[in-house]
Residue, then its C-alpha position, 0 to 999 in steps of 0.5 A: m248139112k245132110q241128114v243121115v240115119c244108120a244102124v248099129v247091128i251087134n251079134k257076138g261082139r261083131v257088128l254088120v258092116v255094108r261096102k258102099k264103093e270103095a268103103w265100109f259103112l254101118p247100114g242106113g241112108k238119107p231119110q226121104i221127105g216125110e219118112d221117119d228114122w225107123q222108116c228110113l232104116a226099114r227102107e235102106f235094109n230092104k234095099e241093102l239087106p233083103k233077108l234082114v228084118l229090123s225087130n227094135s231099135e234104141y237111139l244111140n247117139s249122133f255124129f257130125g262128119t264129112a263124106p268121103q267124095r265129097s266135102d259135104r257135111f252130115y248129121v248122123r242119127v245112130y241106132l242099136v238095131k236088133v235084126k232077124g233073119e240071114l246075111t246072104t249078100a256079099a256087099a255086107r259082113w260081120v266084122s269083129k274088128p271093123e277098124e281094120l277096114g277101109l271105114n269112112e269117117i263117120t263110121k270110125k267115129i261111131i266104131i270108136f264110141l262103141n269100143q269106148n262105151n263096150y258095146l263091142q266087147 
């Protein structure tokens, strides 16, 4: 089972998503050896969203899921994250109804959790 760390960034009821291949995901990735969750998120944001800087985070929840391309199983630790800066890449967007996008399985579970717990109200 692979470990993944991802960020939920909410601004005015909208959540930040990034496009990878044919699906939309929450920003994040797989920690490298010796890297903690915060370091992983900072590295992934620097790579995917270079004009956004993490300002703080709090652990939100964990989820299990399967990768869309293969049947790899993932354990995802999710953090509620605040950011500073501007969104400047076309491969990312703020969305008010993320469930209407082509989300991967794990992201769908996280969005359901966010809606059920009033994070996206």
